[in-house]
C-alpha positions as CSV (number, residue, x, y, z in Angstrom):
1,M,-37.3,-9.1,-8.0
2,L,-33.6,-8.5,-7.6
3,L,-31.2,-7.2,-10.3
4,L,-27.7,-8.3,-9.6
5,D,-24.5,-7.4,-11.5
6,E,-20.8,-7.8,-11.1
7,L,-20.5,-5.2,-8.4
8,N,-22.9,-7.2,-6.2
9,I,-21.0,-10.3,-6.6
10,R,-17.8,-8.6,-5.8
11,Q,-19.3,-6.9,-2.7
12,T,-20.5,-10.3,-1.5
13,G,-16.9,-11.7,-2.2
14,I,-15.6,-15.1,-3.3
15,D,-15.2,-17.8,-0.6
16,W,-13.9,-20.6,-2.6
17,E,-14.4,-23.2,0.0
18,K,-18.1,-22.1,0.2
19,T,-18.7,-22.0,-3.5
20,V,-17.0,-25.5,-4.0
21,S,-19.3,-26.8,-1.3
22,V,-22.3,-25.4,-3.3
23,M,-21.1,-27.4,-6.3
24,E,-21.1,-30.5,-4.1
25,E,-24.6,-30.0,-3.0
26,A,-25.7,-29.8,-6.5
27,V,-23.9,-33.1,-7.3
28,R,-25.7,-34.7,-4.3
29,C,-29.0,-33.5,-6.0
30,L,-27.7,-35.1,-9.3
31,A,-27.0,-38.6,-7.4
32,A,-30.5,-38.4,-5.8
33,K,-32.2,-37.5,-9.1
34,D,-33.5,-34.4,-7.5
35,F,-32.9,-32.2,-10.6
36,A,-34.2,-31.4,-14.1
37,Q,-31.6,-30.4,-16.8
38,P,-32.5,-30.8,-20.4
39,I,-29.7,-30.9,-23.1
40,K,-28.7,-27.4,-23.7
41,P,-29.2,-26.1,-27.3
42,Y,-26.6,-24.1,-29.2
43,L,-27.7,-21.1,-31.1
44,R,-25.3,-20.5,-34.1
45,Y,-25.5,-18.2,-37.0
46,G,-22.7,-16.4,-39.3
47,D,-19.3,-17.4,-37.9
48,K,-20.0,-20.9,-36.7
49,K,-17.3,-20.7,-33.8
50,N,-19.6,-18.2,-32.0
51,R,-22.5,-19.7,-30.1
52,I,-25.2,-18.6,-27.6
53,I,-26.1,-21.3,-25.2
54,A,-29.4,-21.8,-23.3
55,M,-29.0,-23.8,-20.0
56,P,-32.2,-24.3,-18.0
57,A,-32.3,-26.5,-14.8
58,F,-34.1,-27.1,-11.5
59,V,-31.9,-28.0,-8.6
60,G,-33.6,-29.5,-5.5
61,G,-32.3,-30.2,-2.0
62,S,-31.4,-27.2,-0.1
63,V,-31.2,-25.2,-3.3
64,H,-34.7,-25.7,-4.5
65,M,-34.5,-23.2,-7.4
66,A,-35.1,-23.2,-11.0
67,G,-33.9,-21.0,-13.7
68,I,-31.8,-20.6,-17.0
69,K,-28.3,-19.2,-18.0
70,W,-28.1,-17.7,-21.3
71,I,-24.5,-17.3,-22.3
72,A,-22.7,-16.1,-25.6
73,S,-19.2,-17.1,-26.5
74,F,-17.5,-15.2,-29.2
75,P,-13.9,-16.1,-29.3
76,D,-12.8,-13.2,-31.6
77,N,-14.2,-10.6,-28.9
78,I,-10.7,-10.7,-27.3
79,S,-9.0,-9.1,-30.3
80,R,-11.8,-6.4,-30.3
81,G,-11.1,-5.5,-26.5
82,L,-14.3,-7.3,-25.6
83,P,-14.7,-10.1,-23.2
84,R,-15.2,-13.6,-24.9
85,A,-18.3,-14.4,-22.9
86,H,-21.4,-12.5,-21.8
87,S,-24.0,-14.3,-19.6
88,V,-27.3,-13.7,-17.8
89,V,-29.0,-15.9,-15.2
90,I,-32.6,-15.8,-14.4
91,L,-33.8,-17.4,-11.1
92,N,-37.5,-18.7,-10.7
93,D,-39.2,-19.7,-7.7
94,A,-39.3,-23.5,-8.0
95,D,-42.9,-23.7,-6.7
96,S,-44.6,-20.8,-8.4
97,G,-42.3,-20.1,-11.4
98,V,-42.2,-16.4,-10.2
99,P,-38.9,-14.7,-11.4
100,L,-36.9,-13.9,-8.4
101,A,-33.8,-12.3,-9.7
102,I,-31.7,-11.6,-12.9
103,I,-27.9,-12.0,-12.3
104,N,-26.4,-10.0,-15.3
105,T,-22.7,-10.8,-15.3
106,A,-20.3,-13.2,-16.7
107,L,-18.5,-13.4,-13.5
108,L,-20.9,-15.9,-11.8
109,S,-20.3,-18.3,-14.7
110,I,-16.4,-17.8,-14.2
111,I,-16.9,-18.6,-10.5
112,R,-19.0,-21.5,-11.2
113,T,-16.4,-22.9,-13.7
114,A,-13.5,-22.5,-11.2
115,S,-15.7,-23.8,-8.4
116,V,-16.3,-27.1,-10.3
117,S,-12.5,-27.3,-10.9
118,G,-12.0,-26.6,-7.2
119,M,-14.4,-29.5,-6.4
120,M,-12.2,-31.8,-8.4
121,I,-9.1,-30.4,-6.8
122,R,-10.8,-31.0,-3.2
123,H,-11.3,-34.7,-3.9
124,F,-8.0,-35.3,-5.7
125,D,-6.2,-33.6,-2.6
126,R,-8.2,-36.0,-0.1
127,A,-7.4,-39.0,-2.4
128,R,-3.9,-38.5,-2.9
129,R,-2.6,-36.1,-0.2
130,P,-0.1,-34.6,-2.3
131,G,2.7,-32.5,-0.5
132,S,4.3,-29.7,-2.7
133,I,2.2,-29.0,-5.7
134,K,3.3,-27.4,-9.0
135,V,0.4,-25.8,-11.0
136,G,0.5,-25.1,-14.8
137,I,-2.3,-22.9,-16.4
138,S,-2.4,-22.8,-20.2
139,G,-4.6,-19.7,-21.2
140,F,-4.6,-16.9,-18.7
141,G,-7.7,-14.9,-19.6
142,P,-10.5,-14.4,-16.9
143,I,-11.0,-18.2,-16.5
144,G,-7.2,-18.9,-16.0
145,Q,-7.0,-16.0,-13.6
146,Y,-9.7,-17.0,-11.3
147,H,-8.4,-20.6,-11.5
148,L,-5.1,-19.2,-10.0
149,S,-7.1,-17.6,-7.3
150,M,-9.0,-20.6,-6.5
151,C,-5.9,-22.8,-6.4
152,R,-4.1,-20.6,-4.0
153,A,-7.0,-20.5,-1.7
154,L,-7.7,-24.2,-1.6
155,L,-4.2,-25.6,-1.7
156,G,-2.4,-22.6,0.3
157,D,1.3,-22.9,1.0
158,R,1.5,-26.4,-0.6
159,V,1.5,-24.7,-4.0
160,S,5.3,-24.3,-4.6
161,A,5.0,-23.1,-8.1
162,I,2.6,-21.7,-10.6
163,G,3.4,-21.5,-14.3
164,I,1.2,-19.5,-16.7
165,Y,1.2,-19.5,-20.3
166,D,-0.9,-17.6,-23.1
167,V,-0.5,-17.2,-26.8
168,R,-1.0,-13.6,-26.2
169,P,1.5,-11.4,-24.1
170,I,0.6,-11.5,-20.5
171,S,1.9,-10.0,-17.3
172,K,2.8,-11.8,-14.1
173,P,0.1,-11.1,-11.3
174,A,1.1,-8.5,-8.8
175,G,1.2,-9.1,-5.1
176,E,3.5,-10.6,-2.5
177,E,1.6,-13.9,-2.6
178,N,2.5,-14.2,-6.5
179,K,6.2,-14.5,-6.1
180,I,5.9,-18.1,-7.1
181,V,4.2,-17.4,-10.3
182,R,6.1,-17.1,-13.5
183,V,5.3,-16.4,-17.1
184,A,6.3,-19.3,-19.3
185,Q,7.4,-19.1,-23.0
186,S,5.6,-22.2,-24.0
187,W,2.7,-24.6,-22.7
188,E,5.3,-27.5,-22.8
189,E,7.6,-25.6,-20.1
190,I,4.8,-25.9,-17.5
191,Y,3.0,-29.1,-18.6
192,D,6.0,-31.4,-18.1
193,E,6.4,-30.6,-14.5
194,A,2.8,-29.8,-13.4
195,D,1.1,-31.9,-10.7
196,L,-2.0,-29.9,-11.6
197,F,-2.5,-28.8,-15.2
198,I,-5.5,-26.6,-16.2
199,T,-6.5,-25.6,-19.7
200,A,-8.4,-22.3,-20.1
201,T,-8.0,-21.3,-23.7
202,V,-10.0,-20.6,-26.8
203,A,-7.6,-22.8,-28.8
204,D,-8.9,-23.4,-32.6
205,A,-7.2,-26.8,-32.6
206,P,-5.9,-29.4,-30.1
207,Y,-2.1,-29.0,-29.4
208,I,-1.3,-31.0,-26.3
209,D,0.5,-34.3,-27.2
210,R,2.8,-35.0,-24.5
211,K,2.9,-37.7,-21.8
212,P,1.6,-36.3,-18.5
213,K,3.5,-36.1,-15.3
214,P,2.6,-39.4,-13.3
215,G,-0.1,-39.0,-10.8
216,S,-1.1,-35.4,-12.1
217,L,-4.5,-34.0,-12.3
218,H,-5.7,-32.3,-15.6
219,L,-8.5,-30.1,-15.6
220,N,-9.4,-29.8,-19.4
221,V,-11.7,-26.8,-18.8
222,S,-11.5,-25.5,-22.3
223,L,-12.2,-29.0,-23.6
224,R,-10.5,-28.8,-27.0
225,D,-6.7,-28.7,-26.2
226,Y,-5.7,-32.3,-26.1
227,K,-4.9,-34.5,-29.2
228,T,-6.3,-37.9,-29.2
229,C,-2.9,-39.4,-28.8
230,I,-3.0,-38.6,-25.1
231,Y,-5.8,-41.2,-24.7
232,E,-3.3,-44.0,-23.9
233,W,-2.0,-42.1,-21.0
234,F,-5.3,-41.0,-19.5
235,K,-7.6,-43.8,-20.4
236,E,-7.6,-45.3,-17.0
237,A,-9.0,-42.1,-15.3
238,I,-11.2,-40.0,-17.6
239,V,-13.8,-38.1,-15.6
240,I,-16.7,-36.2,-17.0
241,D,-19.6,-34.2,-15.8
242,D,-22.2,-35.4,-18.2
243,W,-21.6,-37.9,-21.0
244,E,-24.5,-36.6,-23.3
245,E,-23.4,-33.0,-23.0
246,V,-19.7,-33.5,-23.2
247,C,-19.5,-36.1,-26.0
248,R,-20.4,-33.6,-28.8
249,E,-19.4,-30.2,-30.3
250,R,-16.0,-31.7,-31.2
251,T,-14.7,-31.8,-27.7
252,D,-11.7,-33.9,-26.9
253,V,-14.0,-36.5,-25.3
254,E,-15.9,-36.7,-28.5
255,M,-12.9,-37.1,-30.6
256,M,-11.6,-39.8,-28.3
257,H,-15.0,-41.5,-28.6
258,I,-14.8,-41.3,-32.3
259,E,-11.0,-42.0,-33.0
260,K,-10.2,-44.2,-29.9
261,G,-13.4,-46.0,-29.0
262,L,-14.0,-44.1,-25.7
263,Q,-17.5,-44.9,-24.3
264,Q,-19.5,-43.7,-21.3
265,E,-18.9,-46.9,-19.4
266,H,-15.1,-46.2,-19.8
267,T,-15.4,-43.0,-17.9
268,S,-16.3,-41.9,-14.3
269,S,-18.6,-39.0,-13.4
270,I,-18.6,-36.3,-10.9
271,I,-21.2,-38.3,-8.9
272,D,-18.7,-41.0,-8.7
273,V,-16.1,-38.6,-7.5
274,V,-18.2,-36.8,-4.9
275,M,-20.6,-39.7,-3.7
276,H,-18.2,-42.8,-4.2
277,R,-14.8,-41.4,-3.9
278,C,-13.7,-43.0,-7.0
279,L,-10.4,-41.1,-7.2
280,E,-9.2,-43.0,-4.4
281,K,-9.4,-46.2,-6.5
282,Y,-6.8,-45.1,-9.1
283,A,-3.2,-46.0,-8.6
284,P,-1.2,-43.0,-7.3
285,S,0.9,-42.9,-10.4
286,V,-2.3,-42.7,-12.8
287,P,-2.8,-39.3,-14.2
288,I,-6.6,-38.1,-14.1
289,M,-8.2,-36.1,-16.7
290,F,-11.4,-34.1,-15.9
291,N,-13.5,-32.9,-18.9
292,P,-16.4,-30.5,-17.7
293,M,-18.7,-29.5,-20.5
294,G,-20.6,-27.3,-17.9
295,M,-24.0,-28.1,-16.2
296,A,-26.9,-25.7,-15.6
297,V,-27.5,-27.1,-12.3
298,F,-24.0,-25.5,-11.1
299,D,-25.1,-22.2,-12.4
300,I,-28.5,-22.3,-10.7
301,A,-27.1,-23.5,-7.3
302,L,-24.4,-20.7,-7.5
303,G,-26.8,-17.9,-8.5
304,N,-29.0,-19.1,-5.5
305,F,-26.0,-18.8,-3.3
306,Y,-25.4,-15.2,-4.2
307,F,-29.0,-14.4,-4.3
308,Q,-29.5,-15.7,-0.8
309,A,-26.6,-13.6,0.5
310,E,-27.4,-11.0,2.9
311,T,-25.9,-8.3,0.8
312,F,-28.4,-8.8,-1.9
313,K,-31.6,-8.6,0.3
314,S,-32.0,-4.9,0.2
315,I,-31.2,-4.5,-3.7
316,K,-34.7,-4.0,-5.3
317,V,-35.4,-3.5,-9.0
């Protein structure tokens, strides 16, 4: 068995093009029904905003791996100087059930989250071929920071500006390549001009209530940032990962379902995006909203990617 931690992940490195392709392979397994993924249970006790989630899955295809992610999300950890999320992934041989690896780091989950967003960006880019792109990121903890890295890697010099905002004091990232990054004083300041807007917050309540820029892509990673009044602007192009997963836990999708009548058949899925190029069917001026609850198949596929990396082959427990 291998025991991997954050250092191992960093030694292997992050190639965003490769990790996005791993996500696409998982989607192909979803489309072929070559997977197993029960609805994930939430363990809650005490303060109900805290949760520990079990995410088991089997992924077929070239991955052919089973396993589980056990992830704890405690939003108040931030004020205590602790990471909000902690997670462990266990990989099992799909044919024997033998445990092959334990990946003990939240970094894997962060990379997975940004890579799924990158998958949407890749297909949005292919569908609309935008030139200069302005990026806005609301929430600049680890998830927001890795989304910035991913956007720079996938979009390169076409990113003309990046606005970052957080309710907490934040600093502009260092480095020559971050000259185009600015710290905004409000989310509205970056939202109105963003061609690509990303939410990565731990917001207690929805706050986004403004008309999006025409033709923009919104990656609603934190799932609870948009008020239901935005439905009229996004209803033509709402994309989800899994309806049964995302339409619960008071997500923006569930609230649009309750208050605005949003139904599964009104949405597109990541299978539609990857396998059926559905983003090309939307008019160029239509804003697109992606709501990813998070799927265990992605964690197992990415865990397998790092497990298979040559760097890890000599690491023994």
